[in-house]
C-alpha positions as CSV (number, residue, x, y, z in Angstrom):
1,P,17.1,-23.5,-7.4
2,T,17.3,-23.0,-3.6
3,E,14.5,-23.7,-1.1
4,T,13.0,-21.3,1.4
5,P,13.6,-22.5,5.0
6,P,11.0,-22.3,7.7
7,A,11.2,-19.1,9.8
8,G,13.7,-19.5,12.6
9,Q,15.6,-22.3,11.1
10,T,19.1,-22.2,9.6
11,P,19.0,-21.9,5.8
12,V,19.9,-25.1,4.0
13,T,22.9,-23.5,2.2
14,G,24.2,-21.8,5.4
15,A,25.1,-18.9,3.2
16,A,24.0,-16.4,5.9
17,Q,25.9,-18.0,8.8
18,G,27.9,-15.2,10.5
19,A,27.0,-12.7,7.9
20,T,26.6,-8.9,8.4
21,L,24.1,-7.5,6.0
22,D,23.1,-3.9,5.3
23,V,19.4,-3.5,4.9
24,F,17.4,-0.5,3.6
25,M,13.9,-0.6,5.2
26,A,10.8,1.6,5.1
27,A,9.9,3.2,8.4
28,H,6.3,1.9,8.4
29,T,7.4,-1.8,8.3
30,G,8.6,-2.4,11.8
31,F,7.5,-6.0,11.4
32,Y,10.5,-6.9,9.4
33,R,12.9,-5.5,11.9
34,L,11.2,-7.6,14.5
35,A,11.2,-10.7,12.4
36,G,14.8,-10.0,11.5
37,Q,15.8,-10.8,15.1
38,D,14.7,-14.4,14.4
39,F,17.0,-14.5,11.3
40,E,19.9,-13.0,13.2
41,Q,19.5,-15.6,16.0
42,A,19.2,-18.6,13.7
43,N,22.2,-17.6,11.6
44,D,24.4,-15.8,14.1
45,A,24.1,-12.9,11.7
46,S,23.9,-9.1,12.1
47,L,21.4,-6.8,10.2
48,N,22.4,-3.2,10.0
49,Y,19.3,-1.1,9.1
50,T,18.9,2.2,7.3
51,V,15.3,3.2,8.0
52,E,13.6,6.0,5.9
53,Q,10.1,7.4,5.6
54,F,8.4,5.8,2.6
55,G,7.8,9.0,0.6
56,L,11.4,10.1,1.0
57,M,13.0,6.8,0.1
58,P,13.8,7.7,-3.6
59,T,15.8,10.7,-2.4
60,V,18.0,8.2,-0.7
61,L,17.9,5.3,-3.1
62,T,18.6,7.3,-6.3
63,P,21.9,8.9,-5.3
64,A,23.1,5.7,-3.6
65,F,22.5,3.6,-6.6
66,E,23.8,6.1,-9.1
67,A,27.1,6.5,-7.1
68,G,27.9,2.9,-8.2
69,G,29.5,1.7,-4.9
70,H,28.2,-0.5,-2.2
71,S,24.8,0.7,-0.9
72,W,22.9,-2.1,0.8
73,D,22.7,-5.9,0.5
74,V,18.9,-5.9,0.7
75,V,16.4,-3.1,-0.1
76,Y,12.7,-2.8,0.6
77,I,10.9,-1.2,-2.4
78,W,7.5,-1.1,-4.1
79,R,6.5,-1.9,-7.6
80,A,7.2,1.4,-9.3
81,W,10.7,1.5,-7.9
82,V,11.4,-2.0,-9.3
83,E,10.9,-0.6,-12.8
84,Q,12.7,2.7,-11.9
85,Y,15.8,1.0,-10.4
86,R,15.9,-2.4,-12.1
87,Q,19.3,-1.6,-13.8
88,F,20.7,-1.5,-10.3
89,L,18.9,-4.7,-9.0
90,T,19.9,-8.3,-9.3
91,P,17.5,-10.6,-11.3
92,L,16.8,-13.4,-8.9
93,N,17.5,-16.1,-11.5
94,E,21.1,-14.8,-11.6
95,V,21.5,-15.9,-8.0
96,G,19.9,-19.3,-8.6
97,L,16.3,-18.7,-7.5
98,Q,13.4,-19.8,-9.7
99,V,10.4,-18.1,-8.1
100,D,7.2,-20.1,-7.5
101,S,4.5,-17.5,-7.6
102,S,1.5,-19.9,-7.7
103,D,0.3,-18.8,-4.2
104,F,1.0,-15.1,-4.7
105,R,-1.8,-12.6,-4.6
106,W,-1.9,-10.6,-7.9
107,E,-0.5,-7.6,-6.1
108,A,2.5,-9.6,-4.9
109,L,3.2,-10.9,-8.4
110,E,3.0,-7.4,-9.8
111,A,5.3,-6.1,-7.1
112,S,8.2,-8.3,-7.8
113,R,8.1,-9.1,-11.5
114,A,9.2,-6.3,-13.9
115,L,8.0,-5.5,-17.4
116,D,10.8,-7.6,-18.8
117,G,9.3,-10.7,-17.2
118,Q,12.1,-11.2,-14.7
119,F,11.7,-11.3,-10.9
120,Y,13.9,-8.7,-9.2
121,G,12.6,-9.4,-5.7
122,L,10.4,-11.5,-3.5
123,P,7.1,-10.0,-2.2
124,S,6.7,-8.5,1.3
125,N,3.4,-6.9,2.4
126,V,0.4,-6.2,0.3
127,Y,-1.8,-3.2,1.1
128,T,-5.5,-3.0,0.2
129,Y,-7.8,-0.1,0.8
130,V,-11.1,-1.1,2.5
131,L,-13.8,0.9,4.3
132,Y,-13.6,1.2,8.1
133,G,-16.4,2.6,10.4
134,N,-17.0,3.4,14.0
135,K,-19.9,1.2,15.2
136,K,-20.8,3.7,17.9
137,R,-21.0,6.6,15.6
138,L,-23.1,4.8,13.1
139,A,-25.4,3.6,15.9
140,E,-26.2,7.2,16.8
141,V,-28.2,7.5,13.5
142,G,-29.6,4.0,13.8
143,V,-27.3,2.3,11.3
144,S,-25.8,-1.1,12.2
145,E,-24.0,-2.0,9.0
146,L,-21.6,-0.2,6.7
147,P,-23.1,1.0,3.4
148,T,-22.6,-1.2,0.3
149,K,-23.8,1.4,-2.3
150,Y,-21.9,4.6,-3.0
151,S,-25.0,6.7,-2.9
152,D,-25.8,5.3,0.5
153,F,-22.3,6.0,1.6
154,V,-22.6,9.6,0.6
155,D,-26.0,10.0,2.3
156,L,-24.6,8.5,5.5
157,T,-21.5,10.8,5.5
158,K,-23.9,13.8,5.3
159,E,-26.1,12.4,8.1
160,L,-23.1,11.9,10.4
161,T,-21.7,15.4,9.8
162,G,-22.6,18.2,12.2
163,D,-22.1,19.5,15.7
164,G,-18.3,19.2,15.3
165,K,-18.5,15.7,14.0
166,L,-17.7,14.4,10.5
167,G,-18.9,11.6,8.4
168,Y,-15.6,10.8,6.7
169,T,-11.9,11.5,7.0
170,D,-9.1,11.1,4.5
171,G,-5.8,12.6,3.4
172,W,-5.8,13.9,-0.1
173,A,-2.7,16.1,-0.3
174,P,0.0,15.7,-3.0
175,L,2.6,12.9,-2.3
176,Y,-0.1,10.3,-1.6
177,L,-3.1,11.6,-3.5
178,Q,-2.9,9.5,-6.6
179,P,-3.4,6.2,-4.9
180,K,-6.6,7.5,-3.2
181,W,-7.8,9.0,-6.5
182,N,-7.5,5.6,-8.1
183,V,-10.3,4.4,-5.7
184,W,-12.8,6.9,-7.2
185,L,-11.5,6.2,-10.7
186,H,-12.3,2.5,-10.3
187,L,-15.7,3.2,-8.6
188,N,-16.6,5.1,-11.7
189,G,-15.6,2.2,-14.0
190,G,-12.5,3.9,-15.3
191,R,-8.9,2.8,-15.8
192,L,-5.7,4.8,-16.0
193,Y,-3.7,3.1,-18.8
194,S,-5.0,2.1,-22.2
195,E,-3.0,-1.2,-22.4
196,G,-3.0,-2.6,-18.9
197,E,0.4,-2.0,-17.4
198,V,1.4,0.6,-20.0
199,G,-0.1,2.6,-22.9
200,D,-1.7,6.0,-23.0
201,V,-2.7,7.7,-19.8
202,L,-6.5,8.2,-19.8
203,F,-6.9,11.3,-17.7
204,N,-9.5,13.3,-19.7
205,T,-12.1,10.6,-19.8
206,P,-15.6,11.1,-18.2
207,E,-14.8,8.4,-15.6
208,A,-11.6,10.2,-14.6
209,M,-13.3,13.6,-14.3
210,Q,-16.2,12.1,-12.3
211,A,-13.7,10.6,-9.9
212,T,-12.3,14.0,-9.1
213,Q,-15.7,15.5,-8.9
214,D,-16.9,12.8,-6.5
215,M,-13.9,13.5,-4.2
216,K,-14.5,17.3,-4.4
217,D,-18.2,16.7,-3.4
218,L,-17.1,14.7,-0.4
219,L,-14.9,17.6,1.0
220,A,-18.1,19.1,2.6
221,V,-18.2,16.2,5.1
222,M,-14.4,15.9,5.7
223,P,-11.7,17.8,7.5
224,A,-10.9,21.1,5.9
225,E,-7.2,20.2,5.9
226,S,-7.7,17.0,3.9
227,P,-6.2,18.3,0.6
228,I,-3.4,20.2,2.3
229,S,0.1,18.9,3.3
230,P,0.9,17.0,5.5
231,W,-2.4,15.2,5.0
232,G,-1.1,13.4,1.9
233,I,1.7,11.6,3.7
234,Y,0.0,8.3,4.6
235,D,-3.0,8.8,6.8
236,V,-1.2,10.1,10.0
237,E,-3.4,13.2,10.4
238,A,-6.6,11.7,8.9
239,K,-6.7,8.7,11.1
240,K,-6.4,10.7,14.2
241,L,-9.9,12.0,13.6
242,F,-11.2,8.5,13.2
243,F,-9.5,7.3,16.3
244,N,-10.8,10.2,18.5
245,E,-14.3,9.6,17.1
246,T,-14.6,12.9,15.3
247,A,-14.9,11.1,12.0
248,A,-17.1,8.1,11.6
249,M,-15.6,6.4,8.5
250,I,-12.2,6.2,6.7
251,I,-10.9,4.3,3.6
252,D,-7.5,3.0,4.5
253,Y,-5.1,0.1,4.9
254,Q,-5.3,-2.9,7.3
255,H,-3.4,-1.4,10.2
256,I,-6.5,0.8,11.0
257,W,-8.3,-2.4,12.2
258,Y,-5.7,-2.9,14.9
259,E,-4.9,0.6,15.9
260,G,-8.6,1.5,16.0
261,Q,-9.1,-1.0,18.8
262,D,-5.9,-0.2,20.7
263,P,-6.8,1.9,23.8
264,N,-3.3,3.4,23.7
265,V,-4.0,5.2,20.4
266,S,-7.8,5.2,19.9
267,E,-11.0,6.0,21.7
268,I,-13.2,3.7,19.6
269,G,-12.8,0.6,21.7
270,E,-12.4,-3.1,21.2
271,G,-15.0,-4.6,19.0
272,N,-16.3,-1.3,17.7
273,V,-14.3,-1.0,14.4
274,M,-16.4,-2.1,11.4
275,V,-14.9,-3.2,8.1
276,G,-16.5,-3.6,4.7
277,L,-15.9,-3.4,1.0
278,I,-15.6,0.1,-0.5
279,P,-19.2,0.9,-1.6
280,G,-19.7,0.9,-5.3
281,G,-22.7,0.5,-7.6
282,K,-22.3,3.9,-9.3
283,P,-23.7,4.1,-12.9
284,G,-21.3,2.2,-15.1
285,G,-19.2,1.2,-12.2
286,P,-18.4,-2.1,-10.4
287,V,-20.0,-3.4,-7.2
288,S,-16.8,-2.2,-5.5
289,G,-13.5,-0.7,-6.4
290,G,-10.3,0.3,-4.6
291,Q,-6.6,0.3,-4.7
292,S,-4.1,-2.4,-3.8
293,V,-0.3,-2.4,-4.0
294,G,2.5,-4.8,-3.2
295,E,6.1,-4.2,-2.1
296,C,9.1,-6.4,-2.2
297,F,12.7,-7.1,-1.1
298,A,15.4,-6.9,-3.7
299,I,19.2,-7.3,-3.9
300,P,21.3,-4.5,-5.4
301,K,23.9,-5.5,-8.0
302,T,26.7,-3.9,-5.9
303,S,26.2,-6.3,-3.0
304,D,29.2,-8.6,-2.5
305,K,27.1,-10.8,-0.3
306,K,24.4,-11.9,-2.7
307,E,24.0,-15.5,-1.4
308,A,23.5,-14.3,2.2
309,A,21.3,-11.5,1.0
310,L,19.1,-14.0,-0.9
311,E,18.7,-16.0,2.3
312,L,17.4,-12.9,4.1
313,V,15.0,-12.1,1.2
314,K,13.6,-15.6,1.2
315,F,13.2,-15.5,5.0
316,Y,11.3,-12.2,5.0
317,S,9.1,-13.4,2.1
318,S,8.5,-17.0,3.4
319,P,4.9,-18.0,4.4
320,E,6.2,-19.0,7.8
321,A,7.6,-15.5,8.5
322,Q,4.7,-13.7,6.7
323,L,2.1,-15.4,8.9
324,G,3.3,-13.2,11.7
325,L,1.5,-10.3,9.9
326,F,-1.7,-12.0,11.1
327,T,-0.6,-13.6,14.3
328,R,2.0,-11.3,15.9
329,R,0.2,-7.9,15.8
330,P,0.3,-7.2,19.5
331,E,4.0,-8.0,19.5
332,I,4.6,-5.9,16.4
333,F,3.0,-2.8,17.9
334,A,4.9,-3.3,21.2
335,F,8.1,-3.4,19.2
336,D,7.2,-0.4,17.0
337,P,4.0,1.7,17.8
338,A,4.2,3.4,14.4
339,E,4.0,0.0,12.6
340,E,1.8,0.1,9.5
341,S,2.7,-3.2,7.8
342,G,0.1,-4.7,5.4
343,Y,-0.9,-8.3,4.9
344,P,0.9,-11.4,3.5
345,P,1.4,-11.9,-0.2
346,H,0.4,-15.6,0.1
347,R,-3.3,-16.4,-0.5
348,S,-3.1,-19.7,1.4
349,L,-2.3,-17.8,4.7
350,Y,-5.7,-16.0,4.8
351,T,-7.5,-19.1,6.2
352,D,-4.7,-20.3,8.5
353,P,-6.2,-21.8,11.7
354,S,-3.7,-19.8,13.9
355,I,-5.4,-16.5,12.9
356,P,-7.2,-14.9,15.8
357,A,-10.9,-15.3,15.2
358,A,-11.6,-11.7,16.1
359,D,-9.4,-10.5,13.2
360,Q,-10.8,-12.8,10.6
361,P,-13.5,-10.3,9.3
362,N,-10.7,-7.8,8.5
363,I,-8.7,-10.5,6.7
364,D,-11.7,-11.8,4.8
365,V,-12.8,-8.4,3.6
366,T,-9.3,-7.5,2.6
367,L,-9.0,-10.5,0.3
368,A,-12.5,-10.0,-1.1
369,Q,-11.7,-6.3,-1.8
370,S,-8.7,-7.4,-3.9
371,E,-10.9,-9.2,-6.3
372,F,-12.5,-5.9,-7.5
373,P,-10.7,-3.3,-9.7
374,G,-7.8,-1.9,-7.7
375,F,-4.7,-1.3,-9.6
376,R,-2.1,1.2,-8.4
377,Y,-0.6,1.6,-11.9
378,G,3.0,1.6,-10.6
379,T,4.1,-0.7,-13.4
380,R,6.1,1.5,-15.7
381,P,9.3,3.6,-15.6
382,A,7.3,6.9,-15.9
383,Y,5.0,6.2,-13.1
384,Q,6.3,8.8,-10.7
385,A,6.2,11.6,-13.3
386,I,2.6,10.4,-14.2
387,A,1.5,10.3,-10.6
388,D,3.0,13.7,-9.7
389,T,1.3,15.3,-12.7
390,I,-2.1,13.7,-11.9
391,E,-1.7,14.8,-8.2
392,A,-1.1,18.4,-9.2
393,A,-4.2,18.5,-11.4
394,V,-6.5,16.8,-8.9
395,S,-5.2,18.9,-6.1
396,A,-5.9,22.1,-8.1
397,A,-9.5,20.9,-8.6
398,L,-10.0,20.0,-5.0
399,L,-8.7,23.3,-3.8
400,G,-10.9,25.2,-6.3
401,E,-8.0,26.6,-8.2
402,K,-9.2,25.0,-11.4
403,D,-12.5,23.7,-12.7
404,V,-12.5,19.8,-12.8
405,E,-12.9,19.6,-16.5
406,D,-10.3,22.2,-17.2
407,A,-7.8,20.5,-14.8
408,H,-8.2,17.2,-16.6
409,N,-8.1,18.5,-20.2
410,E,-5.1,20.8,-19.6
411,T,-3.2,18.0,-17.9
412,Q,-3.8,15.4,-20.6
413,A,-1.2,17.1,-22.9
414,A,1.4,17.0,-20.2
415,L,0.7,13.3,-19.6
416,D,0.9,12.5,-23.3
417,E,4.3,14.2,-23.4
418,I,5.5,12.0,-20.5
419,V,4.4,8.9,-22.2
420,A,6.0,9.9,-25.5
421,G,9.4,10.3,-23.8
422,E,9.2,7.1,-21.8
423,V,11.6,4.3,-22.4
424,L,10.1,0.9,-21.6
């Protein structure tokens, strides 16, 4: 087994010295291109990046892998793609690495280990939905803390809506709807699969139907465009209304904390972004519920520089490099203003003394939120087909094209067919 070197130091094996590596990277993770400069300097190496929008990455990965020739030496992918593409990826034990996952958050472990039990990558960021609020907007109605009960959350969104202002903003259009729907599924005490990572898809349950109904009910206090493209591609449109103070609250990933206090992109102001657990306490539901997901770096089988690629993967995933997701945020945003990287996969980093004290509340809430139900369900080969089918049904209900119950019942048969044809 090989050891992970501290960030900025030459790897023990020297396998990456003078290497030129081709790297496939998601557009929202500018941090790794910034950190990669340290790797290049330490190893006299060159990293050639292919950068693609996250939602479009499979349209690039699939033909490249299926062509069978050289594609990249390192690829950035998330959990569902590990399962989808594992025939094209190198199990890390085949390149001499025995993974120590003892410090991994559960999302990080899920992200890099496939159903066959093998590690096909090392974890990169972890993303966790939490609730963010505008302190000034809440103060207008005499509220100084974010709600902790779902019923109070709904009441507050209504109170904050009027005169051109909104209580809540979100993006619920297809392409990124299923992850957000998972939040409401969990708040209602539901789960999507009957057997943990696999099994039947439980879409026509009372909990699943109530999740869709809850979302539909919230549309009255949200932007009218929320269920319509391009509002489903990340949160680009939704977060604008939070940053310009039109909307008072948003459920989103960790970058909102930083962007919301950056005067270059937001009117909220430093110290005025609030963070809290997603409010729960619904009948039969947990205290909180959400959605978390991990991503990872993997090595395609066609790489002829696997030893050097492994050094880069270890560097990106090392605690020393990952700490930068907490400590280098100003530098990251200066490097890439569109940066939306998540938080480190290593639990021990969340109390590191080098973390800026002002950011500790966001970090603490993020880790606490991950202890509540929050699966993304991207753990099986048929995930994408399942997610697309669910998104179409939920979207039809949100847009009023179908009754909630009809949308769920009619779609269950299609989901059953997908599962029946799945090869695990």
